[in-house]
N, C-alpha and C positions, 0 to 999 in steps of 0.2 A: 358243526355245518360252513359249506365256506366261507362267506360273509365273515367271518370271525377270524380265518385267516387271511385274509386281505387285511384288518385290521392289525394286527403287529407286522407291519411288512414295512419294512428298512433297505432294504439292502435288495438292490437287482441284480442277478448273476444272468448273464447268457451267454451263447452259442454265437457266433461271426454264421456261415454256410451254411442255409435252410432258417436260420433266424433273422436278418440283421441284411442279409441276402436272400433273393431268388432262389440261392442252391449255385445258380449256371455260375463256370467259369471262364471267362474268353480269351482263352490265350495268345499274348502277342508275339511276335517273331522274335521282342525282346527276349525272350524265356516269361517274361511279365504275365502272371494270372493276375487278370482283371475281375473285379465286382460289382454291381452296382447296388446302390445303398440305395433307399428311400428317405428324402429329404423329413418327410414327418413322420418314422421312425429317431430321426435326429437332434428335430425339434422336443420331442416329447424327453429324451434323453438332457439334454440342456435344459429343460426346467424343470427337472426331476434334479439336476445335479443342484444348481440353483435353489432348490428347497429344502435343500441338507442330506436328501435319499443319497446309499453311498448304488454305483455301479458299478461290475467290476465283467469283466472280458473273457472267459475259459476258450481256449481254441484251438483244437490241430492245425490249423491254416499257418503260418506264415509271412505271407509276402507284408512288404515292407507300405505297400500304397492302403492296404486294413491297417494297418497299425497307423500314421496316417492321420485318416480317417476320422477312429476314434479319438487319439487325441486332441484333433479342428475339435470334437464336439464338448472337450471336459475332460475323457476321462480317463485317470493314472491307476489304476490298478487293471492289465490290460496284461493275459497270459496268452504264449502266441508257443506253438509247435506244441504243446500236450498230450504227452503219450500214456500219461495215470491225472483227469482233471480228478477224481478223489483226491490222491494227493495236494493239489491244488488247494482244492475247493479245501481243504481242511487246514491247510497251512494260511488261507488269506483270513478263513473267519478265525480263527487261532492269534492269528496277529496284530485282528481290526477285533478283536474281542465282541461278536457276534454271534448271537445263540442262532443257530441253524431256524429254528422254530418265524424271524424273521424277514428268510431269505427268499424271495418269487426269483423261480427258475428258470428261465425257456430253455428248452432246446427241441432237437427235433431226426430225435438219432440217435440209432447204438448205443454212441460212444458218451450220449449224455446220461441213460438209463440208473448209472450207479448214486453220480450227486441229485437226478433226480428224487430218488426214493429217500432221498437225507434232510432237504429243505422241508420248511414251510410250506409252499405254494409251486407248486410241477406244472407247470403249465407247457404248454407248446403251438405253434402255429399250427391252422386249418391243413394242411398238408404236411404234417407230419407223420412220419413212420405210424405205424400200425400199434408195432409193440407199445414206444413214445405215447399215447392218444392212452391206450389202454393204464397207463397209473399217475395219467396226467390231472389236478382238479380240477383245472380251466385250462378250453379249447378253445382256441379264439377263432370269432370269423373269417379271419385272415387267415391270409397266403404267408410264408414268411420272403421277409425283403418287399411284403409289399403291405404293411403294418401293424403286424402282428407284436412287434411291439411297441410302439405307438399306445395301441389297444389295454394291455395289461400295464402300460405304466400310465395311461390318460384315465382307467379303471380305477389304479388303487391311489391316485392322486387328486381324484375328485372323493372319494370313500374319505380320505384325509383330511378333503377343503384346503385342499393346495392345490388345486387346477385352475389356468390361471381365468377367472370368467372373462366375456366378451363386452371392452366394453372398458373395463376394471385392470389394467394394467395387464393387456392379452400381448405387448411387442414388449413387456419388463420384466 
């Protein structure tokens, strides 16, 4: 049952393009490839980190602006320019001593496929590739970069009774 899978989650591993962003790339004259992040996803990430959840980023992208945004949110486990996501995933869980069943992974396209098949809860945004949707335990009703990350983090934290209650530490 899917709710049982949610109960064990203590780690979120996320892709960037198509998950934390909508997958669009704005190419600037400087050579920088800018992305847009949703503040609501960032809020959920900060709240999850404050409650002791692990958050890890595994992405094929390598823009320094993306790294700075992720670090600003408090994420320390950031793996960029990754060619083999499974290799990085295996090293991360071994280094942190995390059981794969405790991991919620959100991906959106074929580079995420193999890692998603190794984690406890495979999730994707509403606009993920069809092959990814087929192996996902949960498909968010939100698109990538438009609240899909907030959706899965909030669902997990609410199940664990760790999501901020309005009027009771909502800002802290």
